[in-house]
ROKE-554901 format. One line per 10 residues: number of its first residue (from 1); their letters; for each residue x, y, z of N, C-alpha, C. Coordinates in nm, 4 decimals. Example, Ala and Ser with C-alpha at 12.3 -4.5 7.8 and 13.67 -1.06 7.14 Angstrom:
<atoms>
1	as	1.3190:-0.5690:0.7800:1.2300:-0.4500:0.7800:1.3200:-0.3300:0.7800; 1.2850:-0.2250:0.7080:1.3670:-0.1060:0.7140:1.2900:0.0030:0.7870 $
</atoms>
This chain:
<atoms>
1	xxxxxxxxxx	-21.6161:3.5442:-2.2520:-21.7714:3.4798:-2.1835:-21.8179:3.5362:-2.0872; -21.9716:3.5347:-2.0389:-22.0228:3.5892:-1.9540:-21.9745:3.5048:-1.8470; -22.0335:3.5810:-1.7125:-21.9769:3.5008:-1.5941:-22.0973:3.4110:-1.5534; -22.1187:3.3052:-1.6095:-22.2283:3.2221:-1.6087:-22.1885:3.1085:-1.5316; -22.2635:3.0520:-1.4287:-22.2242:2.9237:-1.3834:-22.2890:2.8255:-1.4474; -22.2211:2.7349:-1.5549:-22.2898:2.6541:-1.6339:-22.3120:2.5346:-1.5587; -22.2672:2.5145:-1.4532:-22.3060:2.3899:-1.3713:-22.4754:2.3883:-1.3347; -22.5088:2.5135:-1.3358:-22.6645:2.5476:-1.2832:-22.7614:2.5403:-1.4211; -22.7270:2.5290:-1.5456:-22.7894:2.5489:-1.6583:-22.8186:2.4232:-1.7270; -22.9074:2.3889:-1.7823:-22.9587:2.2911:-1.8926:-22.9912:2.3521:-2.0110 $
11	xxxxxxxxxx	-23.0148:2.2582:-2.1205:-23.0615:2.3109:-2.2288:-23.1479:2.2306:-2.2793; -23.2402:2.2515:-2.3924:-23.3381:2.1680:-2.4365:-23.3318:2.2057:-2.6119; -23.3608:2.1373:-2.6802:-23.4357:2.1703:-2.8266:-23.5758:2.1120:-2.8271; -23.6565:2.2065:-2.8410:-23.7987:2.1732:-2.8482:-23.8547:2.1902:-2.9509; -23.9563:2.0849:-3.0041:-24.0202:2.0648:-3.1107:-24.2022:2.1255:-3.0960; -24.2205:2.2184:-3.1360:-24.3680:2.2673:-3.1123:-24.4514:2.2085:-3.2029; -24.5720:2.1457:-3.1632:-24.6630:2.1278:-3.2588:-24.7690:2.2338:-3.3081; -24.8573:2.2069:-3.3754:-24.9665:2.3231:-3.4132:-25.0472:2.3741:-3.3380; -25.0444:2.2705:-3.2093:-25.1430:2.3398:-3.0891:-25.0388:2.3936:-2.9833; -24.9191:2.4167:-3.0442:-24.8307:2.4883:-2.9339:-24.7953:2.4035:-2.8114 $
21	xxxxxxxxxx	-24.8050:2.2616:-2.8276:-24.7611:2.1779:-2.7314:-24.6291:2.1262:-2.7632; -24.5293:2.1170:-2.6256:-24.4038:2.0367:-2.6791:-24.4192:1.9253:-2.7047; -24.3971:1.8578:-2.8289:-24.4191:1.7212:-2.8834:-24.2935:1.6385:-2.9075; -24.1796:1.7219:-2.8927:-24.0459:1.6457:-2.9121:-23.9319:1.7383:-2.8408; -23.8941:1.6862:-2.7253:-23.8059:1.7484:-2.6478:-23.6510:1.6866:-2.6448; -23.5520:1.7352:-2.6800:-23.4019:1.6478:-2.6467:-23.3294:1.7661:-2.5711; -23.2853:1.6773:-2.4600:-23.1878:1.7524:-2.3507:-23.0302:1.7542:-2.4499; -22.9803:1.8746:-2.4210:-22.8619:1.8937:-2.4648:-22.7505:1.9509:-2.3416; -22.6210:1.8792:-2.3754:-22.5089:1.9161:-2.2623:-22.4560:2.0635:-2.3065; -22.3606:2.1031:-2.2225:-22.2821:2.2442:-2.2560:-22.1971:2.1892:-2.3697 $
31	xxxxxxxxxx	-22.1331:2.0820:-2.3705:-22.0475:2.0485:-2.4849:-22.0947:2.0635:-2.6337; -22.2493:1.9967:-2.6217:-22.3314:2.0217:-2.7219:-22.3499:2.1600:-2.7679; -22.3774:2.2492:-2.6648:-22.4290:2.3934:-2.6877:-22.2987:2.4723:-2.7433; -22.1932:2.4157:-2.7212:-22.0755:2.4738:-2.7294:-22.0446:2.4854:-2.8994; -22.1011:2.3472:-2.9289:-22.0449:2.2956:-3.0576:-22.1670:2.3515:-3.1775; -22.2541:2.3966:-3.1170:-22.3543:2.4586:-3.2407:-22.3864:2.6056:-3.2069; -22.3438:2.6891:-3.1109:-22.3552:2.8160:-3.0689:-22.3420:2.9147:-3.1696; -22.2320:2.8810:-3.2645:-22.1718:2.9707:-3.3789:-22.2825:2.9564:-3.4965; -22.3724:2.8807:-3.4728:-22.4744:2.8544:-3.5932:-22.5940:2.9756:-3.5718; -22.5835:3.0178:-3.4458:-22.6749:3.1574:-3.4017:-22.5983:3.2753:-3.3891 $
41	xxxxxxxxxx	-22.5687:3.3305:-3.4991:-22.4657:3.4502:-3.4877:-22.5682:3.5638:-3.4306; -22.6795:3.5944:-3.4076:-22.7570:3.6774:-3.3514:-22.7627:3.6751:-3.1997; -22.7051:3.5776:-3.1425:-22.7344:3.5421:-3.0033:-22.6577:3.6637:-2.9252; -22.7339:3.6630:-2.8124:-22.6873:3.7690:-2.7059:-22.5941:3.7023:-2.5943; -22.5536:3.5761:-2.6053:-22.5216:3.5041:-2.4910:-22.4111:3.3902:-2.5489; -22.3308:3.3677:-2.4763:-22.2248:3.2478:-2.5085:-22.2829:3.1282:-2.5216; -22.3971:3.1070:-2.4284:-22.4286:2.9520:-2.3873:-22.5610:2.9406:-2.4252; -22.6296:3.0201:-2.5000:-22.7588:3.0145:-2.5476:-22.8561:3.0147:-2.4173; -22.8348:3.0676:-2.3143:-22.8901:3.0584:-2.1772:-23.0134:3.1518:-2.1605; -22.9670:3.2839:-2.2318:-23.0825:3.3960:-2.1945:-23.1885:3.4198:-2.2790 $
51	xxxxxxxxxx	-23.2068:3.3345:-2.3770:-23.3198:3.3586:-2.4508:-23.3491:3.2253:-2.5355; -23.4546:3.2232:-2.5822:-23.4829:3.0824:-2.6755:-23.5036:3.1275:-2.8289; -23.4109:3.0727:-2.8921:-23.3619:3.0923:-3.0444:-23.4304:2.9655:-3.1187; -23.4962:3.0280:-3.2112:-23.5705:2.9598:-3.3435:-23.4575:2.8865:-3.4000; -23.5088:2.7690:-3.4469:-23.4013:2.6903:-3.5334:-23.4855:2.6581:-3.6468; -23.4406:2.7191:-3.7666:-23.5418:2.7132:-3.8887:-23.4737:2.5832:-3.9573; -23.5419:2.5255:-4.0325:-23.4986:2.3929:-4.1119:-23.3806:2.4310:-4.1788; -23.2995:2.5224:-4.2089:-23.2136:2.5294:-4.2835:-23.0494:2.5181:-4.2029; -23.1139:2.4972:-4.0575:-22.9758:2.4759:-3.9719:-23.0008:2.3106:-3.9497; -23.0985:2.2485:-3.9586:-23.1079:2.1032:-3.9203:-22.9886:2.0434:-3.9755 $
61	xxxxxxxxxx	-22.9463:2.0335:-4.0848:-22.8140:1.9592:-4.1332:-22.6960:1.9869:-4.0465; -22.6567:2.1079:-4.0320:-22.5371:2.1755:-3.9827:-22.5821:2.1187:-3.8296; -22.6810:2.1103:-3.7640:-22.7001:2.0922:-3.6403:-22.6551:1.9238:-3.6183; -22.7334:1.8517:-3.7090:-22.7293:1.6964:-3.6932:-22.5734:1.6876:-3.7108; -22.4764:1.7563:-3.8057:-22.3463:1.7232:-3.8266:-22.2682:1.7761:-3.7006; -22.3008:1.8421:-3.6071:-22.2405:1.8746:-3.4750:-22.2864:1.7932:-3.3690; -22.3949:1.7481:-3.3741:-22.4767:1.6725:-3.2627:-22.5461:1.5598:-3.3444; -22.4864:1.4407:-3.3694:-22.5416:1.3338:-3.4619:-22.6601:1.2757:-3.4112; -22.6976:1.2658:-3.2588:-22.8054:1.2007:-3.2171:-22.9463:1.3065:-3.2328; -22.9300:1.4296:-3.2703:-23.0293:1.5163:-3.3057:-23.1314:1.4489:-3.4251 $
71	xxxxxxxxxx	-23.2563:1.4551:-3.3706:-23.3650:1.4304:-3.4747:-23.4391:1.5481:-3.5008; -23.5297:1.5984:-3.6180:-23.5923:1.6814:-3.6445:-23.7017:1.5992:-3.6947; -23.8406:1.6433:-3.6255:-23.9583:1.5542:-3.7105:-24.0374:1.6590:-3.7641; -24.1170:1.6222:-3.8842:-24.1779:1.6627:-3.9818:-24.3121:1.7524:-3.9098; -24.3484:1.8707:-3.9672:-24.4234:1.9233:-3.9001:-24.4494:2.0050:-3.7571; -24.3115:2.0104:-3.6994:-24.2670:2.0757:-3.5781:-24.2109:2.1787:-3.5997; -24.2237:2.2805:-3.5234:-24.1167:2.4292:-3.5206:-24.0314:2.3994:-3.4106; -23.9113:2.4275:-3.4423:-23.7968:2.4003:-3.3203:-23.7521:2.5226:-3.2529; -23.7375:2.5237:-3.1457:-23.6649:2.6380:-3.0631:-23.5465:2.5523:-2.9669; -23.4644:2.6417:-2.9411:-23.3338:2.6025:-2.8418:-23.3168:2.6980:-2.7297 $
81	xxxxxxx	-23.2851:2.6669:-2.6293:-23.2815:2.7572:-2.5341:-23.2192:2.6875:-2.3998; -23.1639:2.7707:-2.3132:-23.1420:2.7412:-2.1894:-23.2260:2.7481:-2.0567; -23.2101:2.6800:-1.9382:-23.2813:2.7189:-1.8200:-23.2185:2.6823:-1.6936; -23.2342:2.7270:-1.5992:-23.1754:2.7271:-1.4598:-23.2208:2.5977:-1.4228; -23.1349:2.4915:-1.3710:-23.1690:2.3788:-1.3163:-23.2076:2.3862:-1.1649; -23.3045:2.3331:-1.1186:-23.2924:2.3206:-0.9613:-23.2005:2.2646:-0.8931; -23.1691:2.3458:-0.8007:-23.0389:2.2956:-0.7157:-23.0757:2.2697:-0.5800 $
</atoms>
């Protein structure tokens, strides 16, 4: 794994509307990221922290199986990614 200080990271699943506005945002924990990261085999990082990854509808079911509270809304395009928290 990368030498990443995950204590300073946060993650979000963001649903974008047709006006490119963040219409639906779900915060994710490190444990949740670890449970879904293998669904993104093309990732360049262990914690989905260095890029934004597209979440195609074909992954929705698998992601909900791993993280039951996830919701995907009709008409939105989803992405997942990490960001540095303010400390």
